[in-house]
Every structure is written in structure tokens, then in C-alpha cells.
C-alpha positions in Angstrom: 82.3 65.0 94.5 83.4 66.1 91.0 86.0 64.2 88.9 85.6 64.8 84.8 87.3 65.4 82.2 86.4 66.6 78.6 88.7 65.1 76.1 87.7 68.1 73.5 88.5 70.6 75.4 91.7 68.9 77.7 94.3 68.7 75.0 97.7 68.0 77.3 100.2 67.7 74.1 99.3 71.0 72.9 100.5 72.8 75.8 103.5 73.1 78.3 102.1 73.0 82.2 105.0 74.6 83.4 103.7 77.5 81.2 100.1 77.4 83.2 99.1 80.4 85.5 98.0 78.7 88.9 95.5 80.3 91.0 94.2 79.3 94.5 91.5 81.2 97.0 91.7 79.6 100.0 89.6 81.1 103.4 92.2 80.0 105.8 89.9 80.6 109.1 90.2 83.2 111.4 92.9 82.7 114.8 90.4 81.7 117.0 91.9 79.8 120.5 87.9 78.8 121.1 88.9 77.1 117.9 90.5 74.4 120.5 92.4 71.7 118.5 91.5 73.2 115.5 92.6 76.3 116.3 95.5 78.3 114.1 98.6 77.0 115.8 97.4 73.2 115.7 97.3 73.2 111.5 99.4 76.8 110.1 102.3 74.1 109.2 99.8 71.9 107.7 98.2 75.0 105.2 101.4 76.2 104.6 102.6 73.0 103.2 99.6 72.5 101.4 100.4 75.7 100.2 104.3 75.6 99.6 102.8 72.0 97.3 100.6 73.3 94.9 102.6 76.3 94.4 100.5 78.6 92.7 101.8 81.7 91.2 98.6 83.6 92.8 96.9 82.8 96.1 94.2 84.7 97.4 93.3 84.4 101.2 90.5 84.9 103.3 90.0 85.8 107.0 93.7 86.2 107.4 94.5 88.4 110.9 97.5 90.0 111.3 99.2 87.7 112.9 98.5 84.7 110.5 99.7 87.1 107.8 103.2 87.1 109.4 103.0 83.6 109.6 102.1 83.1 106.2 104.9 85.5 105.7 107.4 83.4 107.4 106.6 80.2 105.6 106.1 81.3 102.5 109.4 83.2 102.0 109.4 83.2 97.7 106.0 85.1 97.9 104.9 88.5 98.8 101.3 89.9 99.5 98.7 93.3 98.8 96.3 94.0 100.8 94.8 96.1 103.9 93.5 95.0 106.8 89.2 95.5 107.0 89.6 96.9 110.1 92.4 99.8 108.8 96.0 100.6 110.0 97.1 97.0 109.4 94.3 95.6 111.8 91.4 93.4 111.0 91.0 90.4 108.7 92.9 90.7 105.1 91.2 89.7 102.0 94.9 89.8 100.9 96.3 88.4 97.1 100.1 86.6 97.8 101.9 86.3 94.7 105.3 84.1 94.0 107.7 86.9 93.4 110.2 84.8 91.1 107.4 84.5 88.0 105.1 88.1 89.1 105.3 91.4 89.4 103.0 94.3 90.7 102.8 97.0 88.5 98.9 98.0 90.5 97.6 97.4 93.9 94.5 98.8 96.0 92.0 97.5 98.7 88.6 99.5 98.7 85.9 98.8 101.0 82.3 97.0 99.8 79.7 100.0 101.4 78.7 103.7 100.0 82.3 104.9 101.2 84.8 102.8 99.3 87.9 104.5 99.9 87.6 104.6 103.7 86.9 101.9 106.6 83.4 101.4 106.8 80.7 98.7 106.7 77.5 98.9 103.8 74.3 98.4 104.0 73.2 95.4 106.0 76.8 93.8 106.4 77.3 92.5 109.7 81.0 93.3 109.8 83.0 95.8 107.3 84.0 93.7 104.0 86.9 94.9 101.7 87.8 93.5 97.8 91.9 93.9 97.3 93.0 94.2 93.8 95.9 94.7 91.6 97.5 94.6 88.1 100.4 91.7 87.8 102.6 91.3 85.0 104.7 87.9 84.3 108.2 88.8 84.8 109.2 86.6 81.9 107.2 87.8 79.3 105.3 90.8 81.0 101.7 89.3 80.4 99.6 91.3 82.2 96.2 90.5 84.1 93.9 91.6 87.1 93.1 89.4 90.2 90.4 91.0 92.8 90.3 89.2 96.1 87.1 89.4 98.5 84.9 87.5 101.1 81.4 88.9 101.2 79.3 89.2 104.2 78.0 86.0 105.8 74.9 87.6 106.7 73.6 90.8 104.5 71.7 90.2 101.4 72.2 92.9 100.6 75.5 93.6 101.4 76.0 90.6 99.3 74.1 92.3 96.1 76.0 95.9 96.5 79.4 94.6 96.7 79.4 92.2 93.9 78.0 95.5 92.0 80.6 97.6 93.6 83.4 95.2 92.7 82.2 94.5 88.8 81.8 98.3 88.3 85.5 98.7 89.9 87.0 95.9 86.8 84.9 97.8 83.9 86.1 101.0 85.3 90.1 99.6 85.9 90.1 97.0 83.2 90.5 99.7 80.5 93.3 97.2 78.0 90.5 94.3 78.3 93.5 92.1 80.1 92.4 88.8 81.8 90.7 88.9 85.1 90.0 86.7 87.9 88.0 87.2 90.9 88.4 85.0 93.6 86.8 84.7 97.4 84.7 83.7 100.0 80.9 84.1 98.7 78.8 83.0 101.1 76.2 81.8 98.7 75.7 78.7 96.9 76.1 79.0 92.8 72.0 78.9 92.3 72.4 82.7 94.5 71.3 85.3 92.4 74.6 86.7 93.6 76.5 84.4 91.2 74.1 84.7 88.6 74.6 88.8 88.2 78.4 88.0 87.6 77.8 85.1 85.1 77.3 87.8 82.4 80.5 89.1 82.6 82.8 86.3 83.9 82.6 82.6 84.2 82.6 80.1 86.7 85.9 78.4 86.6 84.7 75.0 87.3 81.9 75.4 84.5 84.7 76.0 81.7 87.7 73.5 83.0 88.4 70.9 80.9 89.8 68.5 84.1 87.7 69.1 87.5 89.1 66.7 90.4 88.0 66.9 94.2 84.9 68.0 96.5 81.7 69.8 95.0 81.8 71.8 98.3 84.0 74.3 99.8 82.9 74.8 103.0 83.8 71.8 105.9 83.3 73.8 109.1 86.0 71.6 110.2 83.6 68.5 110.4 85.0 65.3 109.2 82.3 62.8 109.5 79.4 64.9 107.6 79.5 65.3 103.1 80.8 68.5 102.4 78.1 70.1 100.0 78.2 73.7 100.8 80.0 75.2 97.8 80.8 79.1 98.6 84.2 79.5 97.5 84.8 80.6 93.8 87.3 81.8 91.0 85.7 83.7 88.8 87.6 84.0 85.1 87.4 86.2 81.6 85.0 84.8 78.9 87.0 82.8 76.5 88.9 83.3 74.7 90.8 85.4 77.3 91.5 82.8 80.0 91.5 78.6 78.9 91.0 77.0 82.3 92.6 73.6 82.4 92.0 72.1 85.8 90.0 72.7 88.3 90.1 71.1 91.8 88.7 71.2 95.4 91.5 70.0 97.5 89.8 68.2 100.4 93.2 66.8 102.3 93.2 65.9 106.0 95.6 64.7 108.4 94.6 62.2 111.3 91.2 63.2 110.8 91.7 67.1 110.6 91.5 69.7 108.0 93.9 72.5 107.7 90.9 75.2 107.3 87.1 75.0 108.1 87.3 75.9 103.8 88.6 73.8 101.5 91.2 75.8 98.8 90.0 76.3 95.1 92.6 75.7 92.5 92.5 76.0 88.7 95.4 75.8 86.0 95.1 78.5 83.3 96.4 79.7 80.2 95.9 83.3 79.1 95.0 84.8 75.6 
């Protein structure tokens, strides 16, 4: 369990919580009838109300099939999304980015495939499936403050695909962020914090958990719908620009359950930040 507060970092009297940007990543588990009692129709209301309660400004989802995207669109009326299905033509799993359209607007949006041919539907290296990264440049409706969000789901089998995918994403961040705006990179990376994949990111971006003033919730993020076992695998992340561009006040992993059932086989990762 992660519980902690660094009083040198956390200074609530110096900021207004209403001015914070709230960012969340959530692998919502694809809709599979074989999941039985954990299938999407039995948990979607729980997941949707969880999102509404936490009310992130930005929500990155992974494994969202087209029907799940439709369900989210209905359940989250103040939100719009950007993204393309990994199989093209609106098909396959999305790594979509939802945003609160009352507080944010989209300046640019793109999706690319993690492969040697990123502009077309394709599978890269030793990956088991096609993988995508969706990204957008967002601006605040109130003050026009801009920031980038990148959302991805790395392959669960191919280690070369994981490494090359991250390199491709870092190259895209570098080529797009010519104005040096704050950057958020989030998603299900299918690797743990001591991996070479995470190590490759750290010279450029910070792990939000490591730089947060207040940390709350579970260490692990993948629960596998197993309520009776400790959750130890941390494979879902939000990475942020190095300070002073982004100041992370709060980091949380929410392990909410109802009647011993989780809303997904992953826990959502949530942060509150100030942008500089």
C-alpha cells in the first residue's frame, strides 16, 4: 500500500484544488463474454460512475472496443474523445483520450501504430497484436494553457515491440513538442518499474508516483479480477514532464470494489497537477 505525504512538497495553502489538472489512465478491460460475471455489461455502470465521481479532466483508456467507446460516450456526456481503433476503420481496441469538453479543447489529434510503418494499420516487431498511441495537444478553455497527452498500450508479449514502441513514442514527443509544453505519457505498459522500458523513459520524463507530494492507494495496478490475492504488479503509469513544467501534488491508485468485484482487471491511476 502506498500512503505518504512529504510536507516539503505538499503545500495546500498555496494553491486552489479547483485549479488543478486531474489526469487519469484506466485499462477498462475489453468486452469479453467469456469473462462471465466480470464481463463488461456487469461492471460498466460501476466503472462509469467511478469516472464521473473522480471527474478527471483527462482520461486515457486502453482496451476499449467500439461498443465500450459508445457506452462511455453515453455515460460521460460532458466528455469527448480522440483516438482510432487499432484495426482501422473504427474497429479494434482504442487507446482513446477522453477530455472534459467544458474545461478543455483539442488543438491537434493523431493516432499512430507502434511499428516500422506508423502511419498505417500494422503490427510491429515481435508484438502479438497491433498497438497504437493516440495523442493530442489540449488547451484550457479558461486560460489557453497548452499541454500534450500521449496514451498507449504496449504489447504484452514482445519485448522488442515494447522497447521499439517506447523509442517511437519518445521520438514523436520530441518532434511534436517544439514549443516545450508540458507532456503526459500514460497507459498500460505491461512492464514493471524496474524494467529497461521504464528506464528508457526516465531521462526524459518523471514517473508521477515518484515525484508526487501525496501518494495514496495500492502499489500494484493489475488485479486480474482476483479479489482474494494481493495486487503487486504495477504496469499502469502516468509519466510527466520534468519539473518545473509539471508539479504533481497527488498520486493515487484506486482499488474500489463492490461485493468483492472490481470494475476492471486494472486499477485506475490518478494524479492532480499544476502546470508551469
